[in-house]
N, C-alpha and C positions, 0 to 999 in steps of 0.2 A: 769679745769672745771670737775666737778663729774657728775656721772650717777647713778640713785638710782637703787637699786635691793632689792626685797622683797623675804624673805625666802621661800615663797611657790612655787616659780618658779621652774622649773625642768630644769637643765643644763645638765642632762645626755643623752638627745635624740640627741645624736652626729649621724651624717650620716657615714657610713662605709666608709672608705678610701681604694681605691684600690692600692694607692701607686704610682700611675702614675702622680697625679697632673695634669689631663689634662680634659678640658670642654667637651672632646669627648672620654671619656674613656667608656661610654656604648653604643657605635655605632659600627655597623657591616656592611660591604659591602659584599654580597653574591651573587655569580653568580652560577645559575644552568647550567651546561654545557651538552647537551643531544646529543647522537649520534642518527640520525634519522634513520640511517640503522638498521634493526632488531627490530625496536620498535613495529612493529605489530605482533610479534611472540606471540602465544597464551600461556596463564598460566591459569591453573585450580586451582581456589582459593575458598575455602569454599562452594564446590559445584557449583560454577560458572565459566564460562569461560570469561576471561578478557585478556588483552593485556599488555605488557610492558608500553605501551603509556599511558594507562589508569592508570595504577599504579603509573607512574611518576607524571602525571598531578593531581592527587588526592593529592599526597604527597606535591607537591608544593603548591597547593592551601590550604591544611591544615597548613603547615608551616606560610603561611602569614596570617592565621587566627589567630593563636597563636602569632604572632609578634603585630598584632593589639591590641590583648586582654593585652599583656605585656605593651602596651603604650610605647615602645621605639621608636627610631628614625633609626632603621635600614634599609637599602635600598637593595632591591632585583632586579636582572635581570635574565632574561631566553634567553639563546643562544643555537640554534640547529646548527649542523654542518653536513655535508654530505648531504645537501639538494638540492634540484634542483634549487629552487630560492634564491638569495643573497639579503640581507639587511644589511647593516652594519652602524654604527654610524659616523656621520660627512662625510658621502659619501666615506667612505674608499672602497678600491676595494679587499676586501677578499672572494674570489670566494666560493660558496658552504657554506657558512656562513650565518646564518639567526638570527639576533638579534630580537627575538619574542617579548621581554618586555625590553625596556631600564632601566636602574638602578634608581629606584625611592622609596619612601615609599609605602609600600602595602597600597591599599585601596579597597573599596567595588567593584568598577568597574573593577579594575584588577581581583580581585578574581572571579567575574562573567565570565570575558573572559576566564581564565585558566580553569574553572570548566565546562564551556558550550562547550569547543571546543571538537570536535569529530575527530576521525581517517579520516573520509571522508573529513570534512572540511580542516584538516591540509594537507593531501595528494592533495586536491584540489588547495589550496593557497600557499603552501611552498613545499611538495612533496619531494621525496628522490632522491639522485643523481643515476644517470644511467651511471655506468661506461663504458657500451659498445655502449652508444648512438653517433651516427655520430657527428661529431664536438668536442668531448669531450677529450682535450688533457692530455698526461699522467702526465705532470707537474700539471696540476690543481687537478688531482685525488690524487697525492701522497702529494700535500702541504695542504690538507684540514686540518690535525690537527693542523698543524703549524700555519695556518690561525685561526683556532678555538682559540688557545691559545694566539694569538695576539688580537683578538676581545675580549676575557676575559680581557686580561691587559687594553684593551681600556675601557671596561664597568667599571673596578675597579678604574681607575684613571682618568677618564674624569670630566671635571668641578669641579675640587677639587684643593686646593693650596697644595704646598709641605709639609707646616706645620701640616694642617690637614691629610694630606695623610699617615704621619708617626704616627699618633696617632689613626687610624682606624685599626680595625681588619679585614683582608680581608680573606674569605672562599669560596673555590670553592667545589662544589658538582658535579661530573661528573657521568654520567650513559652512558654504552656502554656495547654491546654484542660482540664486536670484540676482540679476544684475541691478535693479533698482527695487528696492522693497517700498519705496515711497512716489512710485510713479502715479500720475494721473491724479484723482481726487485724494491721495493721501500725502501730497506734497506738502499740505499745511501741517502735518504733524512730524515733518522732518527736523525742525529746531528741537522738539523734546528729546528725540534720540542723541542729539548733539549736547544736549545738557547732561545727560546721563554718561557720555563720553568725558565730558569735562571731569565729573568727579572720579572716574577711572584716572584720567590724567592727573588728578590732584594727589593720587597716592602712588604714582610714579609707574602704573600699569602700562604695559606695551602690547600692542596686537600684531597678530600675524594672520593673514587672510589666505585661504585656499579654495578657490573655486575649482572643485575637481572636473567639472563639466567642460572647463576651458581646453582640455585634452581633446575633446571632440568638436567644438564649435567656438567661434569668436566669444569672447567674454567682455563687455564694456565696462571698465573700471570707472571711467570718469563721471558717469551719471550719478554715483553717490559714494562709492567705496573709496576714492581718492581722498576725499575729504574727510572722512572717518580715520582713515590711516594716518593723515597728516596730523589728526589731534593726539593720536596715540602711538606716536612715532617711537622707535627705540634710539635714543640719543647714542648708543654705543653700537648701533648698527652699521653694517658695511655701507649702506646709503643714507645720503640725506634726503629728508623730504623735499619735493619740488613745490614751489609756490603755485605753481599751475599744472594742471594734469599734463603729463607727457605725451600720451597718445591715448587713442580710443580702445586699442585692445592691448592688455597688460597682462603679466603673469599673476600667478598665485598669490605671492608676496605682496601684491600692490605696486610692484616696481615696475618700469618700463621694459617692454619685451623688445628683443632685438628684431623680432619679425610676427607678423600677425598669426595668429593661430588658424590653420585651415579649417574650412567647414567639415562637418562629420561626413556628409555625403561624398566628400572630395578626398577623404584620408584613408589611405591604405592601411590594412590591419598592422603591418609591421611599424609604421610610423606611429600609430596609436599606440602599441605597446612601448615603443621607445619614449613617447612623450610620457606616459603613465609612470614608467621607471625614473624618468628624470624629476617626475614631480614628487615621487617616493623618496629619492635620494635628497631632495631639496628639504621635503618635511622632515626627514630623519635628520638631517644637519640643523634645522632650526630647533628640534626637540632636543638636541644635545645640550649639555651643561656647559656654559661659557664662564669658567671660573677665571675671574682676574687674580694673578698672583700678586700684582703690586700695582699701585698708582704712583707714578714718579714724574718729576719734571725734567725736561731735556732743555740744558742751557746752551743755546746755540751761540749767540754772542752776547755781549754786555747790553742788557736791557731787553732781550729776546729770550723768552722761555715757553716752551710748549709743553703742555700737560699730556702724558701718555699713559696708556695701561699695557700691561705685559700679559701674554698667555703662553702656557706651555702647549705645544702642539703634541709631544710625545711624553707621556708619562707611563713608565713600565708597569703593566698590569699583573696583580699577583692575587693569590689566593688570600682571604680575609683571616685576620690573625684568630688564634684559638682564643676562646673566652671560657674562663673556668666558671663553673656554677657550684653553688652549695647543694651537698646532697639533701637538705631537708626539704627546701622549696623550689630547687632550680634557679634561685636569684642569681644574678651575676657576683662573682666575688669582687669586693671593691678592696684595692690596695692603698694602703696609707703609709707614709713615709715621714719620719721627724728626725731632726738632727740631736744628738745626744751630746752633751759635754763631757770630756774625757775626764775633768777634774770632779765635778758633782754628780755626774750620772742624770742631770736634770733635762728635761726636753727643751730644746732651743726654738724659739720662734724665729721666723725670718728677718724679722727687725732687730734682733739681739746680735746677728752676726755682722760683725763690721770688719773682720779681717779674714784672709784666706791664706792658708800654707801651702806651698807648692814644693812637693818633695818629688825627685826623680826616682822611678821605679828602677830597682836592680834588675839587670840583665847579664847574658852570657859575655858581652863584649864592654858593658859599661857598669862597674860597680855602683851602687847607690851612695855609698859613704864618700864618693870622690866629690859629689856636689853638694854644697850645703842647702839647708832650707832656706825658702825665699818667702817673705811675708808681704803681702800687698794689702792695702786697705780696698774696701769695696769702690770707693771714690777713685782710686788709683786705677783699679781695674777698668772701671767706665771709660776713663781717660785714654788708657792704653787702647781700648778696642774702638774708640771713637776716630777713625781716620779722617773722615770727611763726611760732608752732609750727602745723604742719599740722593740719587739722580744719575742722570746722563750728562757728561760735559763733552761738547764737540772739540775734537782736536783738529780735524781737518778731512779731507777728501783725498781718495786714491782711485785709480783706475781699477775697474771690477776685475781685471786679469791678474792684479797683486794678489787678490784672494785665492788660495788653493785649498782644493778639497781635504786635505789632511791637517789644516790650520785649527780646526774646532777642536776645543778640548772636551765639550760636552754636547748634548743635544742643545738645539737652538731654543730660542723663546721668540714669541711673534710680538711685535710692537704696533698698537693701533693708536690714534689720537683720542683723547677724552675731553669732553667740555666740562667735567665735574669742578675742576680746579681754576683753569684758565680757559676764559672765553675766547672764542676765534682759534683755538689749538687746531681744529679741524682743516681750516683753511691754509694755516701755515703749513701743517704737516703735508697735506696734498701737495702744495707748492713745491716743497723740497723733494717729495717723492717722485712727481713728474719731472722734475730737473735732473734728479739723479738717474732716472731711467733713460732719458733722452740722453744724456752725456756719458751713460754707462760708468757711473761712479758709485762708490760705496763711502760711507762715512765712517770714520775712526774716533772712537770715543773713549773717554774713561767712565766705567759703570761702577756703581756703589749700591747694592741692593737695600742695605739697612745701615744703621749707625754702627752697628758691631761688626759690619761685613768689610771685607779688604776690597779695596779698588782693584777692578782688572781691565784689562785692555779688550775692547770689543769692537767688532765691525757691524755696521747696519747695512744689511743687503736689501736693496728695495725689490719690492715683488709687486707686479701688475695684477688686476683682477683677471681670472680666468673663467669663462662660462662655457657650457656646452652648446651643443647644435640647437636645443631648445631653448636656450636663452637663460638657463639656471646657472646659478652661480656655483662653481666648482672650487674656487680659491679666491678669498678675499685678498683685496689690496693692502698692503701694510710693509712693514721691514722686519727681516728675521735678524734677531741679535745674536751674533755668533762670538763665543769667547774665544779669544786670540792668545796662542802661547807667549811667554815672556822668553827672552834669550836663554835663561837657565832651562826652560822646558824642552827646549829643542834636541832631538836625539838623531843622530846620523846612521844610516845602514852600514851594515859590516864591509869593512874594508880590506881585512886582513887577507893577502894573498893566499895563505894556507887555507881559508876557509872557501873564499869564493873564486880562486884561481887567478893567473895573470891575464893580463891583455892578449898575450899571444896564445894562451890556453883557451880562452873563450872566444873561440871563432864564430863568426855569424853562422846561423842555420842554413843549411840547404835549401834552395827555393823550393824543391820539391816537398821537403818537410814543412815549409810554411804553407804551401798549396794544399797540403793534407790538413793540415790545423784549421786552415780557413773552412774547408769544407765540413770539418767536424763541428766547428762553432756553427756555421749555418744549420746543419742539419740538428742541432740540439738547441736551436734558437726558441724562446719562450715569449711567444707572441702575445698571448693574454694575460702574461703575469704583471701584476701591478703591485705596488707596496701598499700594504694595509688591507690586502684582500685575503691574506692567509692567517686564520686564526690559531691561537696558540693552543695545540692538540690537548695537551694535558689540562689547561685552564678551561678550555671548552667543555671537555667531557666532564670535568668536576661541576660546572653550572648545569649542565644538562641533567647530571644525577640528581643534584640539588634541586633543581626546577622540578623535575618528575616527582621527586618525593613531596614538595610542598604542594603541587597541584593533583596529587594522586591520581597519575597516570603511569604508563608502562615506562621504565627506563631504557634508554637505548642499549642495544646488545653490545656494541663497541664503540671506540671513537673513530672519528674521521680525521686521519693524519695527512693534511696537504703538503707537509714537509718532506715526504717519501719522494724517492726518484719515480719518475713516470713507468709504468709498466710496460709500455711499447716503446723503450728507449731502443732496444735492439731491432725491432722493427723499423724504426724511424732513422736510426744512425748507425746501424749494423755494418754496413760497408765503409761508411765514413771512418768507424772507428777501428777496422780492420787495416784500412789503408794508412791511417795515421801510426798504428803500431809497426807495421812493416817498414815504413819510412824512418821511423825512431830507431828500430833495430838496425838498420842499415847505416843510420848516422852514427850510432854508438859504436858500430863495428870499424868505422873509418875515422874515428876520433884519434887525437894523438896519444901517444904512450903517456900514462898518469893520469888521464882524464878519460875515464870510462872503460870500455873493453879494449882488448888488444887491437892493434893496429892491423888493417887489411886495405889491399888496393882498392879504390874506388873510382868512379868516374871522376875526370877532371872538371873541376867547375868553370863554367863560362867566365871570360873576362868581363869586368864590369867598367862601365865609364866612371869617369870622375864624379859625376853627380850622383850614379848610385852608390859609390864607395862614401861619398859624403853624407848620405842619408842613413848609413849603417850607425852613425855615432850620434849620441846626445851631446852636442856641441855646447849648448847652454848650460848643462848640468857640469860639464868638464871645465869651462872656464870659470864657474863660480868656486869650484873646488880648490881652495887655498890653504888648508889647514895644516898641511905637513908635507914631507918630501915623498916622492913618487904618488902624488896624488894630482887629480885633475889633468892638465896637458901634460905635465912630466912624466906620466905613465904611458904615455903614447909615444910611438916610433917617429922617427923623422918622415918616414914615408906618410904615416897618417898626417902629421902637421902640414905637409906639403899638399896634401888633398885639400885641406880647408882654404889653403892660400890660393891654390889654382882655381877653387870654385869661385872666390871672390876677386879674382884677377890680381892678385897681389904676388911680388915677387917671391919666388919659392927657393931660392939658391941660400947657401949658407949653413952654418952649423945648428945643432937644436936649439941652443939658448936665443939664437937671433931669431928662429921661426917662431918660438914662443912670445917673444917680445914684439913682433909684428902683429901676431894674432891679437894680443893685448891691447896694442894701439887701435886697432881696427875695432874690437868691441867698445872701447872707450868713446871712439868717435859716433 
């Protein structure tokens, strides 16, 4: 049987493949493991006094809101340990561990519960462990962390099959202000906690650790937490685990700090606020989804391949698609599509379609009957689409200056090494990355995303790690994959003299006009503006209304639009704007006939030196323009050509063709 295909349909809209071939590739199971001891310690943040408990609960609720907006099926659990009351899943007897929220997909009711919980309510219902209370056994106190890790394992693996368990990403975010939970007599219980950590490691769980108190005083990670983090290290993380502790004072992620954290007594309030803000940014970054779009191999040379993973740093945000519901029970309407035979009217299964007919759709400039029907078998179509094996193929290296800002065809992807397919890829990738950064080079490669994708030309732009003043990572190290244009994709600016004027008409602007423009630019400079800090006003207001409806709170009165021009623009740049307008009107009044307003006499322009005149032309662009007559150097007068020759101490006598030939010989040298 044959299936009809029309030429106006788009087959390029393929979904990005993450290389895992799993129906559960976009799902995460997350457990927030919180030490109840020390969570009531005060923190002075942005002029207000808060507690570690409030900061943690706001972080958890904010992450849940983000997951709901993202529309995924991630499941979240919240577990407290070192609690007075015990509550475990399935009736387990892990003492001093309280599963505050079982693993489930976040919803509005859960967010309200997390956001509205106060310290007083938590202490009344759950409470903190009292180590010196009568009847408290020493074994119970020392086994709390072991029990907490066991409860975490149960939360991640309960009510899930082995097949699904292996295809879900498990993440644990831990909060504690205790430097060493196994200090003193409790040291003998330390191996039991590591045994539970090994169980988490067996299911691929990773751990992120956040000691909030490190913003106020030094926090020694080397006594215990370094060893635990090494067992549950994220293989796709930006940092590799060290075999030995790097330093005695470390950051919240268990990674080495750039500088020791000062003591609370010597920390000014402004510095403390900055540290907490840096920690919040770091936590939010860790909580974000890191969806791998594809796992590929980078073929460097014969016999050397590197396994890499790709991420999208920019994905346009949009409102969720409309869902049709049935009137009877509000259940989603399920659409079903089947192929019907033109001959018999029978429903065709996918396996019965062995040929496809291609018909060109008739249009205003291309009648459909001018082109015959083309029939391909399914196997022929597969062979036509299979250009080459997916992956990156290195062509060579170029200077970084070769890459221009306008060369990218679409947003870039971010490339990081992966140990999933080829062991040792991280070391090889970092060696190439450091070499490219030191030599200021970019890699030119052929890139094929999948078997049915066309190969494209890309550049791999190396990027070094960027950290803030507190030592937290702002940007990871890796390579930006930038799609380059082919020869047929390049377009040139308008060159018609009727549209843009001739070289004689386009005179350089008067210095006074340039000075006025400089003052205007300086007055309207955006000092605090950063990419990514301005929300989409329509989308933001939509989700604010949706969130207010779901949480049963008052909706916002209006949207906050940060894309509008500042209200204080006139007060900031009023004189500069007036001065620029005045100079512009004077320049227009003095323009030659045919270019702007009627001519009027104006002040004589000061004579320029040869170097000043040389700087007025973009000589590199003029020399490259050789596509037609009266382009490039040909459109300049002999006087301009002599300015170039005099600037480079070259003979400047002769006719125009001789002058152009000397300039070309000079550039070729």
